[in-house]
N, C-alpha and C positions, 0 to 999 in steps of 0.2 A: 583462225586468222588467215586471210588470203595470201599473206606474204610471210616469209620468214623474217625474223627480227632484224637480221643483218641486211636485208634488202629494203627496209623502211628508211626513208630519208630522214635523218635526225634534225634537219633544218627545215622540214616541211611547214611548220607553223610560222617560222619567220618568212618563208616564201609566200605564205598566204597574205601576210601584211602588204607586201609589194604588189601581189596580184590584185588584191582588193583595192589598193590605192589607184592602180591603173584603171580598173573598172569604174571606180567612182569618178575619175576624171572624164572618161568617155561619156558616161551617163549624164552627169551634170552639165556637160557641154551642150547637150541637146536642148536644155531649157535656159541656160544662163545667157545665151546670146539673144533669146527672144526678149528678155527684159531690157537688154542694152540696145536693141535694134532701133527704137525711135531716136535715141541720142546719136547713134552712129549714122543714121539716115540724114539727120540734120547737119552733123559735122562734115560729112563727105558729100553733101548735096546729092543724095541718091533719090531718084524719082520714085513716086509711088508704084509705078509700073515695074521698076527694077528691084525694089526692096525685097521682094519674095525670093530673089536669087541668092540672097545671103543665107537663107535657110535651104533653098532648093539645091544649090550647088553642093552643099554637104550631104544632103539626103540622097542625091543621085549617085555620088561617088561612093558613099558608104554602103547604101543598099545594093548597088549594082555589083560591087566587088567583094562582098562578104564571102560568097562561096569560094571565089578564087583565093581570097586571103586565108580561109580555113584550110584549103588544100595545100597552099604553100607552107602553112605551119606543119602539116603532116609530112611534107617532102623535105623541107629545109631543117626542120627542128623547131619546136614551139618556143624554146627559150630565145633562139636567134631572132625569129620573127617578132617575138614580144618586145625585145630590146630595140630592134629596128623600127617597129611601130611607135614605140615611146619617143625615140630620138626624132623621128620624122614628124610626129604630132607636135612635139615641142617647137621644132623649127617652123612648122606651119602656123602655130599659134603666135610665135614671135612676129612672123610676117603679117598676120592679121592685125595684131595690136599696133604695128607700125604703119598700117595701110595709109596711103596718101590720097587714094581715090577709090571709087567703087570697083573697077576691074581688079585692083590689087587685093581688095578685101574679098571679093568673090573667088579669086584664084586661091587665096589662102584657105578659104572655107572648103574648096574642092580638095586641096591637099590634105586638110584635116580629115576629110572623108576617106581619102585613099589610105592614109596611114591608120585611121581608125578601123578600117576594114581588115587590116593586118593584125591590129592590136586586140580587138574584142574577141574573135574566136580563139586567138592564142591564149588569152587569159583564162577563158573557160575550159579549154582543153588541157592546159597545164594543171588546172585544179582537178580535172577528171583523171589524169594519169598519175597524179601525185598522191591523192587521197583515195585509197582503195579499201581500207577497213571501214565497215558499215557505220560504226559509231563516230569515227573520226570524220568520215565523209559527211555525215549528217551535220556535225558542228561546222565544218568548213563551208558547206553549201548553205547553211543557215545564215552565216555572215555574208556570203556572196549574194544570196537571194535578197537579203535586207538592203544591200547596197544597190542591186539592180532595180529593186522596186522603189526605193526611197531617194535615189540619187537625183532624179528629176526634180523632186521637191526641194532638195538641198540646193540645186541650181537656181531655183526661184529666189531662195533666201540670199544666197551669195551674190546673184546677179543684182538683186535690189540694193544690197549694201554697197557693192562696188560702184554701181551706176549713180547712186544718190550721193555717196560721200567721196568718191574718187573720180573715176572717169570711165567711159564705156570701154576704153582700150584695155583696162585691167581685167575685163571679162575674158580676154584672150591671154594676157600676160600671166594670169593666175595659173594657167595650165603648166607653165614652164617648171616651177618648183615641184609640182606633182610628178611630172614626167622625169625630171632629173633624179629625184629621190627613188622613184620606182625603178628606173633603169639601173642605177648604181646598186640598189639592193638586189635586183634580179641577177645581175652579173655575179654578185658575191654569194648568194645563198640558193638560188634555184638550181636544182639538178633534175634534168629530164631523163627518164628511163631510156637507155639507148635502144632497146628493142621496140620502142613505140613508133619509130620512124616508118614512113611509107616509101619504099624504094622505087615505086612505079614511076613511069614517065608522065609528064603533065598532059592532060587531055585538052589540047588546044581548041578543037571544035566545041567541046563542052564549055570551056571558058568563054569563048566568044558568044555562044548562044545564050548562056546563063546571064552573062553581064548585060547584053543588049536586051534580053527579055525582062530582067528585073528593072533596068533603067526605064524601059518603056512603061512598065507597070506603075512604078513609083511616080514617074513624071505624068502619067495619065491621070492619076488621082490629084496631083498638084494642079494640072490644068483644069480638071473638073471643078475644083474649088473656085477658080478665077473665071473660067470661060463658060462653065455649065456642062452638064453631063451629055448633052446631045450635040455639042459643038463638033465640027468636023475633025479638028486636031485631037480632041479628047477621044472620040470614037476610034480614030485611026491608031492612036497609041495603044488603046486597049486591044484592038484587033491584032496589032503587031506583037503585043505582049503574049497573047494567046498562041499565035502561030510560032513565035520563037521558043516559048517555054514547052510547047508540044513537041517541037523539033528537038529540043534539048532532052526531053524525056526519052524520045525515040533513040537518039544517039547514045544516051547513057545506058540503055538496055542492050546495046550491041558492042560497044568498045570494050577492050580488055581491061583498061585501067581508067574507069570513069571519074570525072571530077566529083560527082555526087553518086556514089553507089546506091542503087535503088533500095538495097537492103536497109539503108539508114532510115529512109522515110516510110517504107512499107511496113516496118515493125509497128504493130498497132499501138503500143505504148508510147513510142516516140512520136508517131503520127498524131495521136491524141493530144500529146503535150504541145506540139507545134500548132495545132488547130486551136486548142482552148487558150493557149497563151497569146496567140495572135488576136483572137477575139477580145480577150480581156484588155489588151493594150489599146484596142480601138476605143473602148469605153473610157480608159484612164486618160488617154491623150485628149479626148474631148473634154473631160473634166478639168484638166489643168488649163486648157484654153479658155473655157467659159468662166470658170471661177476666178481666173486672173482678171479677165475683163470685168466681171461682175463686181469684184471687190474694189478695183481701181475706178471704174467708170460710174458705177451706181452707188457704192458705199463710200467712195472718196478716199480709199486707203492709199497711202504712199507706197512706192515700190518695196521699201523695207517692211512696212507693216503687212503688205500682201504676202511677202515671202514668209514672214514669221507666222502668219495665220495658217500656213500649211504645216507648221512644225508638229502639231499633234498627229498628223497623218504619218509623218516620218517615225514618230515614237511608236505608233500602232504597227507600222510595218516591221520595225526592229523587234518589237515584242512578239508579233505573230511568227516571224521567221526564226528568231533565235530561241524563244521560250516555248512556242507551241510546235512549230514544224520540226525543229531539231530534236525535241524530246520525244515526239510521237512517230517520227519517220521510221524508226527501227521497230516500232510496236504495232502499227496499223498500216494497211495498204495505202499507197499514195493517193488513190482516188478519194479516200475518206478524209483527206486533208484538202485536196484540190477542189472537189465539188462543194463541200460546206464552206470552204474559204471564199470561193467566188460568190456563193449565195449571201454570206455575211457582207461582202463588199456591195452586193446588189441592194441589200437593205440600207446600207449607208447612202448609196446613190439614190435610193427611193426617197429618203428624207430630203435630199437636195432638190427634188422636184417641187418642194413646197416653198422655195425661196421667192420673195417679193421685194418691193422697194424698202420695206422696214424690217426685214428679217434680222433676228437677234443672232449674233455669232455664238455666244455661249449656249443658248437654248437649242439651236438647230444645226448650225454649221459645224460647231465643235464636235458634238456626238457623231455627226455624219462622217467627219474626217477620221475620227477614232475607229469607227466601224470599217470604213474603207481601208484604212491602213492595216488593221488587224486581219481582215479577210484576205487582202492581197498578199500580205507578208506570209500568212499561213499557206496560201496556195502557191506562191512563187517559189518557195524554198524546195518542196519536193519536185516541182516541175523542172527547175534548173538541174537538179540531181538526176532525175529520171531521163532527161533529154540526152544524157551521155552515159547512163548506166547500162552496162551490158554491151556497149559498142566495142568493136575490135580496136586495139590501140592505133592501128594505121588509119582509122576513120575518125578518130577523136576530134581532130581539127574541123573537119567538114560537118560533123554532127553538131559541134558547138556553133559553127557558122549558121546552121539552120535555125538555132534558137534566136540568134540576133536577126536573121532574115525575117522570121515570123514576127518579131517585135517591130522591125523597121517597116515592113509592109503594113502591119496592123496600125502603126502610127500614121502612115500616109493615108490609109483608108479612113481612120478615125477623124483626122483633121479635115479631110475633104467631105466625107459623108455627113458628119455631125454639124459641121459649119454650114453646109448646104441646107440641112433640115432646119437649123436655127434661123438662118436668113429668111427662108421661105415662110416659116411659121410666124416670124416677127413681122414680115411684110403683110401677111394676111391679117394679122391682129390689127395692124395700123389701119388697113382699109376698112375693116368692119367696125372700128371704134372711133373713126375720124369725126363722125358727126357729134358724138357725145364727149369728146375730149375737152378737158379744162384748158389745156394749152398744147401747142405743137411740141414743145420741149418735153413736157411730161409724157405725152403720148409716145414720143421717140424712146424714152427710157423704159416705159411700160412694155413697148413692143420688143425691145431688146431682151428684157427679162423673160417675157413670154417665150421668145425664141430659144433662150437658154434652157428653160424648163422642158420645152418640147424635145429638144435634143437629149437632155438628161434622161427623159423617159425612154428613149431609144437605147441609151447606154445601159439602163436597168435591164431591158430585154436582152441585150447583147451579153451581159454578164450571166444572166440566167441560162442562155444557150451555151456559154462557155462551161458552166457548171455541168450541164446535161452531157456535153461532149466528153468532159473529163470522166464522168461516171460511166458513160457508155463504152468508151474506147480503152481507157487505162485499166488494165486488169492485173497488173503486176502486184505481187504480195508485198509485204513489208521488206524493206531493204536491210536485211540483217545477216546476209551471208553472201559469199562469192565475191571475186574480184570484179573490177570494172569491166574487164574484157576477159574472154574465155579462150582465146586462141589467136593465132596469127595466120593460119593457112586459109585458103579459099573456102574450105568446107568446114572450118572450125566454128561450130555453134553459130551458124549464119545469122547472128543477131537475135537469138533467143535471149531473153533476159536471164542472167545467171540465177542459179538455184536460190529461190527466196521462199520463205515460209508463207503459207496462206492461212 
């Protein structure tokens, strides 16, 4: 055992309930608003040009401040930043639900992003420093991985139900009970190890460079989707992102107390996790986007029916994470779960390249969803655990923030890249089949479906690359021994993964 019995928190499993609840709220919020956006746009008279800011305001604040939020958790204490994040997220959600106009709604979304950037890394790092026994860690991260992977699909279901039967405002108000219960529970039962704090001063230049660089990167992909990849603003944002992030890396290698110690990302196992997880999210975000459009616009499903159609994927994710990943993580190396998991998901994605106007849900979409969920759940679980496994306690918050950053950047890339591919493929199909089309309306739908399948083919390839990266970079053995962190001094096991059997 890595810890003596008296040092093990007896309320750690109760703490997991409230940490998982907060994580579910953050993850489902990313998709629940997408379902409600058309209704909100109509109610508040938001123009087509401005509607993207309901999504973009959140993405920029969340993605840009994640590293800052992770380091604040290390400095102030993870429990404190966790509770502050929950209270702030609830207040921002109340503001969004009560929005009287578009600026008020967009401001609320930006506030949600700011407090989400405090909350998300705090949740994962609390889990990392609370569960250090290998078997308990496997169970805890199995639950957390299932929520992280399946929360987006839950958001589609909940968003559909609330929008169709109540009001778009409830897609914001629903966060308040989640946050209140999680905050009260956290105050009552979460106990953070005192020795896990980071007493260093905050790296202000690093904060500014990282925040501006990540905002430029995420916004660049957002503008690429709407303006094109060669537009002046798009190119300028990408150039600015490269310059700022390069300067950030240079600063971090020289300052005494960096915002992101390079030891966190240069470790081959964590680096492999960040890369493969980011790529996998590119494919998954594209899937949610295209399949939601496909089922509503082509198949004629209602918002509720569309959300329920994703339910088998959630079941698959929970099964893969808690029944496969949890049981095998202490028996086989993580790459033997991540690589095959991403490949199983790629097979599910491959089935979806066959969709057409008359595709049967039970015969094709259902088995594809089950494979996708099973594969992603199996891969996400060890990835979430390994991303913080072996990190020093003082770096747990920022290491957790890197997981969320890779997912956020992956989501931005996935939405922009795959949507661009789908649009251009659809337009090309429309041009080449215009002469033989039975009707303009039918051609339009056929072009859309062709665009979706073209983009899904890319998603298949991206998942295969994610599997290859996981197999190539992740070389840690099974996680069956050693604590989460091995020391607190500058030279203490400078991020070697703790002793694990091979």
